[in-house]
N, C-alpha and C positions, 0 to 999 in steps of 0.2 A: 336413505331409502331402505325399507325393510325387504328382505328376501321373501319371495312368494314361493311356497312349496306345494308339491303335489305328493301327498303321503303315499298313495297307492303306487305311483311311479317310482318313488324313492325306494319303497319296500321291494318292488319287483327287481330292482337292480341288485339288492343284497340276496334275494331269493335265487336269482340267476347265478350269482357268484357261489353261493352255497351248493347249488345243484351241480356246478362244475367241479366241486371238490375243494374250493377255497375255504379255509377256516375263517369264518366271519365272527368268531367269538373270542378273539384275542383280548379284547378289553375286559370281557367278563372273566376270563381265565386269570388275568392280572388282578382284578379286584378280589376274586375268590381266594387268592393267596393270603389276603389279610384276614380271612376267616370271619367276615362280618355276619352278624345276625340280621342287620338292617342296612339298606342302601337307599340313598336318594340318587336317582338317575336324573341329574340336572341337565336339561336340554335333551330330553330322552328321544326326541324324534318319534319314529314309529315303534319304539320300544325294544329294538333288537337286543341291546345290552341288558336292560331290566328284565325282559322275558327270560333270557338265558339264566340270569342270576336266580330268578324265582323258580326256575326248573330245578335248581339245586337246593331248594328249601329256604332261600333267603327272602326275608320280607322286603319288598321293593315298593317305593313310591316313585312315580315318574312325573316330571314337570317339564312343560314346554309351552311356548307362546303360540305355536302354530296349530290351529284347530284341525287342519288337514292331516298333519302328522299324528296328532292325538286320536283322531277318528280311526286311523289305521291301527294304532296301538290298542285302542279299546276293542276293536274287532278281533285282533289277534289274541288278546289276553284280557277278557272282561273282568277277571277276578283281581287284577292289579289295580291299585288306586292311581289314576292318571289325573293330574291337576293342570289346568290351563292358567299359566301365570308368566309374567315377565320375571325372570330370575332375580333381577335387582330388587324387586319388591316382594319376592316370595317370603311368606311367613307362615310356616306350617306349625309353629308353636311346639316344635320338638327337634331333637337331634337324631342323627343316624351314625352308626359305626363308621360308615364310609359314605362320602359324597363323591360321585364321579361325574366329571364332565368329559365325555368322550366325543369324538367327532367334531373337533374345531369349534366348540361352543363359544369361546371368547372372540372368535373371528366373525360371528354372526350377530354380534351386538353392535350398535352404532359406534363409530370411532370416538374415543374419549370416554366411553361409558364402561369400559372393562373393569375399572376399579369398583364401580357400583355393583357390577355383576358378581365379582369375587366376594365382595362384602355380603351380598344377598345370599349366596350359597354358603358362605362361611358361618352364617347364623345357625346353620343346620349340622355343622360338623361336630360329631361327638369324639372322633378320633383322627381321621385323616381325610383330606381332600386330594383326589387324584384327577389330574387334567392332562389330556393329550391334545396337542394342536400344532399346526404347521407354523413355521417361523419365517416363511417367505412372503408374508402379507403385512408386514409393518408392526406387528405386535411381538415383542421380544420376550425371552425368558427373564431378562432383567426387569422389564415392565411388569410381568406377571409376578415375579418374586416381590417386587415393591408393593403391588396390590395385595398380595398375601400377607406381607408383614403388617400393612395398614389394617388388615382384618384380623390380626392376632394369630397368624399361621407362620410356621417356621419350616423352611426347606429341610426335608429328610433325605430324599434321593431323587435323581433324575436319570432318565434313560432316553435312548434315541428311538426306541420302538416299544410296543406293548409286549414284545417277547423279551424285554430287558437287555437289549443290546446297549453297551455303554454309550453314554452321551459324550461326544467329543466335538460339539458344535453341530453343524448340519442344519437341515431344514425341517426337523420335527423333534418335538420333545414330549416326553411323558414325565410329569412331575408329581411327586408325592410330598405333600405338606401336612404337618401335624399341628393340631391346636396347641398353641403356646400356653402352658399351664403355669407359667411363672408369675 
């Protein structure tokens, strides 16, 4: 069963957090440390991460399957390219310095299809794939690492949070994988 989203409601939640002083741009800050010229925001939702990256002069393309989320992203940032696509079948015919999957993207694909999801976004990796997701829903870092390896990516580093706290197990991981050029 596919999750049904309400993009406007989802965006209001983050707007409320930001208005209360919460930093809602940790993922974008993390990505910016890699100094990318281009980023694919895979599973972009309402565009929160991609819009913040574009605000810093980075070329961004956002991709998501949910039209409600994309409608909100298009309204907020009409100058960014927003693509409606299942990430497993995504084919933009180009690569990006960074591909980012923020916001539990692997957990919103049907069980058993995460390998196809990783392979789909890996086609667009020019340098690194960065993914952050909860580990308390049945999809493990070992599963993810295996899917990355199958897609030609090698683990570079892993953190417990987007602000780079060391990963020592736990219920969340942010993983950086590099395109294996061997």
